[in-house]
C-alpha positions as a Python dict, from the first residue, in 0.01 Angstrom:
ca = {
    (1, 'M'): (0, 0, 0),
    (2, 'F'): (-378, -27, -31),
    (3, 'T'): (-560, -358, -65),
    (4, 'K'): (-916, -459, -148),
    (5, 'S'): (-1110, -570, 159),
    (6, 'K'): (-1193, -937, 167),
    (7, 'S'): (-1460, -900, 426),
    (8, 'M'): (-1667, -595, 324),
    (9, 'K'): (-1862, -508, 16),
    (10, 'L'): (-2165, -299, -80),
    (11, 'S'): (-2415, -426, -331),
    (12, 'A'): (-2507, -218, -635),
    (13, 'K'): (-2837, -129, -459),
    (14, 'Q'): (-2656, -22, -142),
    (15, 'R'): (-2410, 193, -340),
    (16, 'E'): (-2702, 365, -505),
    (17, 'E'): (-2878, 418, -170),
    (18, 'L'): (-2557, 565, -30),
    (19, 'K'): (-2560, 834, -296),
    (20, 'H'): (-2898, 950, -178),
    (21, 'L'): (-2823, 929, 195),
    (22, 'K'): (-2778, 1298, 273),
    (23, 'S'): (-2465, 1387, 464),
    (24, 'S'): (-2470, 1656, 733),
    (25, 'F'): (-2109, 1730, 646),
    (26, 'P'): (-2012, 1955, 352),
    (27, 'D'): (-1930, 1732, 61),
    (28, 'D'): (-1851, 1732, -307),
    (29, 'S'): (-2023, 1419, -434),
    (30, 'V'): (-1799, 1412, -739),
    (31, 'L'): (-1480, 1374, -530),
    (32, 'G'): (-1580, 1211, -203),
    (33, 'R'): (-1797, 1226, 102),
    (34, 'F'): (-1830, 1112, 461),
    (35, 'S'): (-2163, 985, 597),
    (36, 'P'): (-2182, 1027, 978),
    (37, 'H'): (-2482, 790, 1023),
    (38, 'T'): (-2272, 504, 883),
    (39, 'S'): (-1920, 643, 919),
    (40, 'I'): (-1855, 526, 560),
    (41, 'V'): (-1586, 719, 373),
    (42, 'E'): (-1615, 746, -6),
    (43, 'V'): (-1327, 864, -220),
    (44, 'N'): (-1474, 863, -569),
    (45, 'V'): (-1150, 979, -737),
    (46, 'F'): (-926, 722, -569),
    (47, 'D'): (-776, 484, -828),
    (48, 'T'): (-627, 209, -609),
    (49, 'K'): (-416, 51, -880),
    (50, 'K'): (-262, 382, -988),
    (51, 'V'): (-194, 487, -628),
    (52, 'N'): (-21, 163, -543),
    (53, 'T'): (197, 197, -850),
    (54, 'C'): (296, 548, -747),
    (55, 'I'): (378, 433, -391),
    (56, 'K'): (592, 149, -533),
    (57, 'D'): (773, 388, -762),
    (58, 'G'): (830, 636, -476),
    (59, 'N'): (676, 926, -673),
    (60, 'H'): (334, 1014, -536),
    (61, 'M'): (286, 1322, -746),
    (62, 'P'): (75, 1149, -1022),
    (63, 'A'): (-158, 1041, -743),
    (64, 'R'): (-178, 1379, -575),
    (65, 'Q'): (-552, 1422, -616),
    (66, 'D'): (-626, 1067, -504),
    (67, 'L'): (-420, 1098, -188),
    (68, 'S'): (-530, 1460, -119),
    (69, 'T'): (-900, 1366, -139),
    (70, 'L'): (-842, 1064, 78),
    (71, 'S'): (-679, 1287, 341),
    (72, 'H'): (-970, 1530, 313),
    (73, 'E'): (-1233, 1261, 384),
    (74, 'M'): (-1026, 1078, 640),
    (75, 'T'): (-996, 1407, 833),
    (76, 'H'): (-1374, 1408, 864),
    (77, 'W'): (-1369, 1051, 995),
    (78, 'L'): (-1086, 1123, 1245),
    (79, 'D'): (-1249, 1445, 1366),
    (80, 'F'): (-1580, 1266, 1402),
    (81, 'F'): (-1440, 986, 1622),
    (82, 'G'): (-1153, 1182, 1782),
    (83, 'T'): (-1304, 1505, 1919),
    (84, 'I'): (-1527, 1609, 2204),
    (85, 'W'): (-1775, 1750, 1950),
    (86, 'G'): (-1776, 1417, 1760),
    (87, 'R'): (-1843, 1215, 2074),
    (88, 'G'): (-2157, 1421, 2144),
    (89, 'Y'): (-2277, 1373, 1787),
    (90, 'I'): (-2215, 1000, 1796),
    (91, 'R'): (-2419, 971, 2113),
    (92, 'K'): (-2715, 1140, 1936),
    (93, 'I'): (-2679, 904, 1642),
    (94, 'C'): (-2668, 593, 1865),
    (95, 'N'): (-2966, 713, 2068),
    (96, 'A'): (-3170, 739, 1746),
    (97, 'Y'): (-3062, 384, 1649),
    (98, 'V'): (-3176, 263, 1989),
    (99, 'A'): (-3515, 429, 1940),
    (100, 'V'): (-3559, 245, 1606),
    (101, 'S'): (-3459, -82, 1767),
    (102, 'R'): (-3722, -46, 2043),
    (103, 'E'): (-3995, 53, 1794),
    (104, 'K'): (-4179, 248, 2064),
    (105, 'E'): (-4321, 586, 1965),
    (106, 'D'): (-4250, 747, 2302),
    (107, 'G'): (-3879, 717, 2219),
    (108, 'F'): (-3899, 865, 1869),
    (109, 'R'): (-3819, 1215, 1993),
    (110, 'E'): (-3457, 1095, 1958),
    (111, 'L'): (-3520, 1074, 1579),
    (112, 'V'): (-3635, 1436, 1567),
    (113, 'E'): (-3343, 1549, 1783),
    (114, 'L'): (-3096, 1380, 1543),
    (115, 'H'): (-3280, 1518, 1239),
    (116, 'D'): (-3250, 1873, 1380),
    (117, 'Y'): (-2888, 1829, 1484),
    (118, 'D'): (-2792, 1694, 1138),
    (119, 'R'): (-2927, 2016, 988),
    (120, 'H'): (-2747, 2219, 1258),
    (121, 'V'): (-2401, 2085, 1164),
    (122, 'L'): (-2415, 2279, 841),
    (123, 'A'): (-2688, 2526, 930),
    (124, 'P'): (-3019, 2501, 743),
    (125, 'A'): (-3021, 2645, 389),
    (126, 'Y'): (-3274, 2914, 481),
    (127, 'Y'): (-3008, 3101, 679),
    (128, 'K'): (-2750, 3121, 404),
    (129, 'Y'): (-2741, 3249, 49),
    (130, 'V'): (-2491, 3314, -228),
    (131, 'F'): (-2511, 3517, -550),
    (132, 'E'): (-2250, 3595, -816),
    (133, 'P'): (-2002, 3857, -698),
    (134, 'S'): (-1944, 4151, -936),
    (135, 'F'): (-1604, 4017, -1035),
    (136, 'V'): (-1352, 3748, -946),
    (137, 'H'): (-1160, 3832, -632),
    (138, 'D'): (-822, 3697, -513),
    (139, 'T'): (-573, 3742, -232),
    (140, 'K'): (-473, 4086, -369),
    (141, 'T'): (-836, 4200, -378),
    (142, 'P'): (-1006, 3990, -109),
    (143, 'W'): (-1377, 3976, -37),
    (144, 'T'): (-1495, 4221, 224),
    (145, 'I'): (-1645, 4057, 532),
    (146, 'D'): (-1900, 4175, 791),
    (147, 'Y'): (-2055, 4003, 1085),
    (148, 'S'): (-2393, 3972, 1256),
    (149, 'A'): (-2582, 3744, 1488),
    (150, 'G'): (-2934, 3612, 1486),
    (151, 'F'): (-3151, 3317, 1593),
    (152, 'E'): (-3295, 3008, 1425),
    (153, 'F'): (-3671, 2964, 1401),
    (154, 'D'): (-3835, 2689, 1598),
    (155, 'P'): (-4087, 2443, 1441),
    (156, 'Y'): (-4370, 2688, 1519),
    (157, 'G'): (-4211, 2978, 1336),
    (158, 'N'): (-4091, 3161, 1648),
    (159, 'L'): (-3737, 3278, 1706),
    (160, 'N'): (-3554, 3022, 1920),
    (161, 'T'): (-3333, 3222, 2158),
    (162, 'E'): (-3153, 2906, 2255),
    (163, 'R'): (-3026, 2856, 1894),
    (164, 'P'): (-2818, 3165, 1798),
    (165, 'L'): (-2633, 3196, 1466),
    (166, 'F'): (-2310, 3378, 1394),
    (167, 'F'): (-2318, 3512, 1040),
    (168, 'C'): (-2033, 3610, 808),
    (169, 'K'): (-2146, 3832, 521),
    (170, 'F'): (-1920, 3863, 211),
    (171, 'G'): (-1910, 4151, -30),
    (172, 'D'): (-1734, 4294, -332),
    (173, 'N'): (-1415, 4488, -273),
    (174, 'P'): (-1430, 4787, -219),
    (175, 'T'): (-1802, 4855, -251),
    (176, 'R'): (-1898, 4595, 17),
    (177, 'K'): (-2198, 4501, -196),
    (178, 'N'): (-2318, 4188, -25),
    (179, 'F'): (-2326, 3865, -233),
    (180, 'A'): (-2316, 3588, 30),
    (181, 'R'): (-2412, 3506, 390),
    (182, 'Q'): (-2289, 3197, 574),
    (183, 'P'): (-2341, 3095, 934),
    (184, 'M'): (-2026, 3003, 1122),
    (185, 'S'): (-2143, 2643, 1164),
    (186, 'I'): (-1965, 2333, 1291),
    (187, 'G'): (-1942, 2222, 930),
    (188, 'T'): (-1728, 2524, 843),
    (189, 'L'): (-1467, 2417, 1103),
    (190, 'L'): (-1474, 2059, 977),
    (191, 'E'): (-1422, 2172, 626),
    (192, 'V'): (-1136, 2413, 680),
    (193, 'R'): (-954, 2125, 854),
    (194, 'A'): (-1026, 1884, 568),
    (195, 'V'): (-910, 2136, 308),
    (196, 'A'): (-590, 2206, 506),
    (197, 'A'): (-521, 1829, 511),
    (198, 'E'): (-592, 1810, 140),
    (199, 'Y'): (-330, 2072, 55),
    (200, 'K'): (-76, 1948, 309),
    (201, 'T'): (-94, 1612, 134),
    (202, 'G'): (-58, 1788, -201),
    (203, 'V'): (267, 1950, -86),
    (204, 'S'): (406, 1625, 52),
    (205, 'S'): (308, 1432, -265),
    (206, 'I'): (479, 1690, -486),
    (207, 'A'): (798, 1664, -278),
    (208, 'T'): (836, 1293, -369),
    (209, 'N'): (893, 1373, -736),
    (210, 'P'): (1270, 1354, -812),
    (211, 'D'): (1233, 1608, -1098),
    (212, 'K'): (1273, 1950, -937),
    (213, 'D'): (1138, 2138, -1244),
    (214, 'E'): (815, 1930, -1237),
    (215, 'Q'): (792, 2001, -864),
    (216, 'G'): (801, 2369, -932),
    (217, 'V'): (526, 2350, -1191),
    (218, 'E'): (309, 2139, -968),
    (219, 'R'): (356, 2369, -671),
    (220, 'R'): (236, 2665, -878),
    (221, 'L'): (-68, 2464, -987),
    (222, 'L'): (-138, 2375, -623),
    (223, 'A'): (-114, 2742, -518),
    (224, 'D'): (-368, 2831, -795),
    (225, 'E'): (-598, 2556, -663),
    (226, 'V'): (-579, 2688, -310),
    (227, 'S'): (-653, 3044, -416),
    (228, 'G'): (-930, 2924, -649),
    (229, 'L'): (-1107, 2732, -374),
    (230, 'A'): (-1069, 3015, -124),
    (231, 'Y'): (-1239, 3255, -365),
    (232, 'N'): (-1498, 3017, -508),
    (233, 'H'): (-1823, 3180, -395),
    (234, 'K'): (-2015, 2859, -452),
    (235, 'L'): (-1809, 2684, -187),
    (236, 'I'): (-1861, 2922, 104),
    (237, 'D'): (-1901, 2634, 349),
    (238, 'Y'): (-1548, 2525, 263),
    (239, 'N'): (-1369, 2856, 309),
    (240, 'V'): (-1557, 3086, 549),
    (241, 'A'): (-1332, 3001, 848),
    (242, 'V'): (-1012, 3084, 656),
    (243, 'H'): (-1156, 3419, 541),
    (244, 'L'): (-1261, 3502, 893),
    (245, 'L'): (-910, 3432, 1027),
    (246, 'S'): (-737, 3606, 738),
    (247, 'A'): (-943, 3922, 776),
    (248, 'Q'): (-903, 3945, 1153),
    (249, 'S'): (-533, 3850, 1170),
    (250, 'D'): (-428, 4033, 853),
    (251, 'C'): (-265, 3707, 741),
    (252, 'K'): (-218, 3749, 363),
    (253, 'D'): (-63, 3409, 291),
    (254, 'I'): (-356, 3173, 211),
    (255, 'F'): (-151, 2858, 294),
    (256, 'V'): (-63, 2997, 637),
    (257, 'A'): (-420, 3106, 696),
    (258, 'Y'): (-548, 2756, 623),
    (259, 'R'): (-304, 2589, 868),
    (260, 'L'): (-374, 2841, 1141),
    (261, 'A'): (-748, 2806, 1091),
    (262, 'S'): (-717, 2425, 1096),
    (263, 'H'): (-522, 2446, 1420),
    (264, 'L'): (-775, 2671, 1596),
    (265, 'A'): (-1069, 2476, 1456),
    (266, 'Y'): (-939, 2158, 1617),
    (267, 'L'): (-914, 2326, 1956),
    (268, 'A'): (-1266, 2463, 1916),
    (269, 'L'): (-1401, 2113, 1842),
    (270, 'N'): (-1239, 1988, 2163),
    (271, 'L'): (-1370, 2256, 2404),
    (272, 'Q'): (-1590, 2136, 2689),
    (273, 'K'): (-1848, 2306, 2908),
    (274, 'T'): (-1592, 2439, 3161),
    (275, 'H'): (-1414, 2608, 2873),
    (276, 'F'): (-1731, 2775, 2745),
    (277, 'D'): (-1811, 2887, 3099),
    (278, 'Q'): (-1487, 3079, 3119),
    (279, 'L'): (-1480, 3204, 2757),
    (280, 'N'): (-1447, 3579, 2738),
    (281, 'V'): (-1665, 3753, 2479),
    (282, 'P'): (-1478, 3998, 2249),
    (283, 'E'): (-1579, 4362, 2296),
    (284, 'G'): (-1677, 4379, 1934),
    (285, 'F'): (-1952, 4121, 1995),
    (286, 'A'): (-2137, 4346, 2248),
    (287, 'P'): (-2406, 4440, 1985),
    (288, 'F'): (-2507, 4068, 1978),
    (289, 'G'): (-2646, 4109, 2328),
    (290, 'A'): (-2808, 3802, 2485),
    (291, 'A'): (-2700, 3590, 2185),
    (292, 'N'): (-2345, 3584, 2328),
    (293, 'E'): (-2457, 3390, 2641),
    (294, 'A'): (-2676, 3165, 2425),
    (295, 'F'): (-2378, 3074, 2209),
    (296, 'K'): (-2184, 2975, 2520),
    (297, 'L'): (-2472, 2771, 2667),
    (298, 'K'): (-2503, 2592, 2332),
    (299, 'L'): (-2131, 2504, 2346),
    (300, 'D'): (-2094, 2634, 1993),
    (301, 'P'): (-1752, 2558, 1845),
    (302, 'G'): (-1802, 2798, 1553),
    (303, 'Y'): (-1863, 3083, 1791),
    (304, 'A'): (-1563, 2990, 2003),
    (305, 'F'): (-1348, 2993, 1688),
    (306, 'A'): (-1479, 3341, 1607),
    (307, 'C'): (-1404, 3464, 1959),
    (308, 'M'): (-1043, 3336, 1932),
    (309, 'V'): (-963, 3501, 1600),
    (310, 'F'): (-1143, 3829, 1692),
    (311, 'S'): (-930, 3860, 2006),
    (312, 'G'): (-604, 3706, 1881),
    (313, 'G'): (-469, 4025, 1728),
    (314, 'K'): (-251, 4055, 1413),
    (315, 'Y'): (-46, 3763, 1287),
    (316, 'E'): (325, 3825, 1270),
    (317, 'E'): (494, 3633, 989),
    (318, 'G'): (669, 3324, 1119),
    (319, 'N'): (521, 3348, 1468),
    (320, 'D'): (251, 3084, 1434),
    (321, 'E'): (296, 2957, 1790),
    (322, 'G'): (270, 3305, 1940),
    (323, 'Y'): (-45, 3382, 1741),
    (324, 'I'): (-220, 3062, 1859),
    (325, 'K'): (-119, 3129, 2220),
    (326, 'N'): (-257, 3482, 2197),
    (327, 'C'): (-588, 3363, 2047),
    (328, 'L'): (-638, 3137, 2347),
    (329, 'M'): (-506, 3360, 2624),
    (330, 'S'): (-704, 3664, 2501),
    (331, 'V'): (-1035, 3484, 2553),
    (332, 'N'): (-935, 3325, 2887),
    (333, 'L'): (-892, 2972, 2754),
    (334, 'P'): (-623, 2724, 2877),
    (335, 'T'): (-323, 2638, 2660),
    (336, 'A'): (-369, 2410, 2364),
    (337, 'D'): (-198, 2125, 2545),
    (338, 'E'): (-429, 2160, 2847),
    (339, 'I'): (-738, 2163, 2622),
    (340, 'L'): (-634, 1851, 2437),
    (341, 'I'): (-514, 1657, 2741),
    (342, 'S'): (-857, 1723, 2899),
    (343, 'A'): (-1022, 1609, 2580),
    (344, 'Q'): (-827, 1281, 2578),
    (345, 'E'): (-927, 1213, 2938),
    (346, 'T'): (-1294, 1250, 2847),
    (347, 'L'): (-1264, 1048, 2531),
    (348, 'R'): (-1114, 760, 2722),
    (349, 'E'): (-1447, 719, 2896),
    (350, 'E'): (-1638, 429, 2746),
    (351, 'L'): (-1938, 512, 2527),
    (352, 'I'): (-2225, 316, 2686),
    (353, 'I'): (-2535, 258, 2471),
    (354, 'P'): (-2819, 59, 2633),
    (355, 'V'): (-2923, -138, 2320),
    (356, 'E'): (-2688, -316, 2086),
    (357, 'N'): (-2746, -350, 1712),
    (358, 'E'): (-2524, -352, 1406),
    (359, 'A'): (-2486, 27, 1416),
    (360, 'T'): (-2447, 97, 1787),
    (361, 'V'): (-2185, -179, 1821),
    (362, 'H'): (-1995, -28, 1528),
    (363, 'F'): (-1985, 320, 1689),
    (364, 'V'): (-1901, 191, 2035),
    (365, 'E'): (-1610, -13, 1905),
    (366, 'N'): (-1465, 272, 1707),
    (367, 'C'): (-1497, 513, 2004),
    (368, 'K'): (-1252, 291, 2192),
    (369, 'S'): (-983, 451, 1973),
    (370, 'S'): (-1105, 809, 2022),
    (371, 'A'): (-846, 916, 2279),
    (372, 'L'): (-567, 765, 2072),
    (373, 'I'): (-689, 942, 1758),
    (374, 'N'): (-689, 1273, 1949),
    (375, 'E'): (-344, 1201, 2091),
    (376, 'K'): (-201, 1117, 1746),
    (377, 'M'): (-360, 1427, 1595),
    (378, 'T'): (-209, 1643, 1869),
    (379, 'G'): (135, 1525, 1753),
    (380, 'E'): (80, 1657, 1397),
    (381, 'P'): (188, 2012, 1303),
    (382, 'Y'): (-120, 2231, 1320),
    (383, 'Y'): (-320, 1912, 1416),
    (384, 'T'): (-352, 1853, 1041),
    (385, 'I'): (-288, 1516, 872),
    (386, 'D'): (-143, 1424, 535),
    (387, 'S'): (-98, 1086, 358),
    (388, 'A'): (211, 1010, 570),
    (389, 'F'): (-7, 1016, 881),
    (390, 'L'): (-237, 756, 719),
    (391, 'F'): (60, 530, 630),
    (392, 'T'): (206, 545, 980),
    (393, 'N'): (-125, 514, 1171),
    (394, 'Q'): (-286, 229, 983),
    (395, 'E'): (-453, 98, 1300),
    (396, 'L'): (-664, 416, 1315),
    (397, 'C'): (-772, 427, 950),
    (398, 'P'): (-1100, 271, 839),
    (399, 'P'): (-1168, 102, 505),
    (400, 'F'): (-1300, 343, 239),
    (401, 'L'): (-1482, 310, -94),
    (402, 'D'): (-1260, 380, -395),
    (403, 'S'): (-1353, 487, -751),
    (404, 'E'): (-1464, 129, -829),
    (405, 'G'): (-1701, 113, -530),
    (406, 'E'): (-1478, -139, -354),
    (407, 'F'): (-1385, -117, 19),
    (408, 'I'): (-1011, -54, 38),
    (409, 'E'): (-792, -104, 344),
    (410, 'L'): (-438, -5, 432),
    (411, 'Q'): (-208, -306, 425),
    (412, 'D'): (-237, -396, 792),
    (413, 'G'): (-614, -344, 802),
    (414, 'G'): (-813, -70, 970),
    (415, 'A'): (-1003, 14, 1283),
    (416, 'V'): (-1333, -134, 1164),
    (417, 'V'): (-1203, -459, 1013),
    (418, 'G'): (-1429, -747, 1113),
    (419, 'Q'): (-1739, -525, 1122),
    (420, 'D'): (-1980, -538, 833),
    (421, 'L'): (-2034, -181, 710),
    (422, 'S'): (-2298, -306, 464),
    (423, 'K'): (-2512, -396, 762),
    (424, 'V'): (-2452, -64, 926),
    (425, 'H'): (-2563, 96, 597),
    (426, 'D'): (-2885, -107, 600),
    (427, 'V'): (-2964, 0, 955),
    (428, 'S'): (-2902, 363, 850),
    (429, 'I'): (-3157, 332, 573),
    (430, 'E'): (-3406, 193, 827),
    (431, 'L'): (-3337, 491, 1053),
    (432, 'L'): (-3392, 729, 757),
    (433, 'E'): (-3728, 566, 673),
    (434, 'Y'): (-3842, 569, 1037),
    (435, 'T'): (-3745, 933, 1066),
    (436, 'R'): (-3925, 1044, 754),
    (437, 'N'): (-4235, 854, 848),
    (438, 'F'): (-4240, 996, 1201),
    (439, 'L'): (-4189, 1347, 1073),
    (440, 'T'): (-4504, 1323, 864),
    (441, 'G'): (-4686, 1278, 1195),
    (442, 'C'): (-4522, 1550, 1403),
    (443, 'R'): (-4426, 1804, 1139),
    (444, 'G'): (-4612, 1706, 817),
    (445, 'L'): (-4288, 1668, 623),
    (446, 'F'): (-4207, 1436, 330),
    (447, 'Q'): (-4571, 1376, 237),
    (448, 'E'): (-4622, 1269, -123),
}
């Protein structure tokens, strides 16, 4: 059951500010969002009263969208705090908060570094585009997909050879007329995992309905939703990873492609420097030249994901485990268990930040659960959660904002109970203002 938090609340002004606090994660502001600078989870479609009634009745199907969207956004939170990639991002965020606390300009480079990294999570808009395809595609007539590599521009307009980009280009079938380009960013991995969790929760919610006929109708609706999202050209961020895997593995089942992509994405988000050092580059990437080494030096999870699916061969129906093993072995990576055990060892190390404030304490405290989050995720099929995971791991789940703008907790409370997220929000607004002001001095941005 879900209960309203007695200790946390955002004012009307804070809720309005939160809407304008840009997230570096992909998000649909109508349904929900996750803000990494605060770690606040919003689930704008979550009707707490309705969901609790459904849980009490034992039929979760009427609350399918509520629970699915919650699983989507909670996946972002868990991947943020429970992966090697997330730990590095959190350190950048905390360093920026320290710079603001010290109020010394010689430390403000941390603000610029975070500003640039925030943009890098999704890839700046300049490098991607999308137009209307000539007609609506589906799993029987999929988009065509081509690949290329390039480099970001630095602040002076020069190509930055340390910042490579792996591009997926989508086209009409069969003409290959290009209508979209999307970098294989970290955000694309985060989103394929969140979407996989969303639909896994949908399946489990439908299964609680005692009426088998209604289950059948709802399953067909869910299948249409999955296909519709996968071929929604306006949501390329959300589905590029599943198209990449489907095309390279010849996996025609969109549900299977999502769960395999979610599985590999989690491994990619937990790779460390030693793994990138030994990562074999697929022969097909030879035309990318020096960019291949730059991807490895950048420790780019999106590139690692691409390497795995390009080298993993064809997917044989029902042989999920064999396909995953081949994706790893073919690029000289350890087994999945070895990658994740190593990640948990690293995540057990304490996050040490030299200056304490409302924000840094919040992140440090939550990072104490990072190894456990990773361990629990490792126990889930395809490393993908559903609502049952949230119910059985209440100690790992933070409060979230529901459709009424109230902080909601699971019955036994969450990982951040006792910490005032409204104060973390206020510090994040201060960080935003400092960053914007400083950027007017070093880059001339945000001038009125």
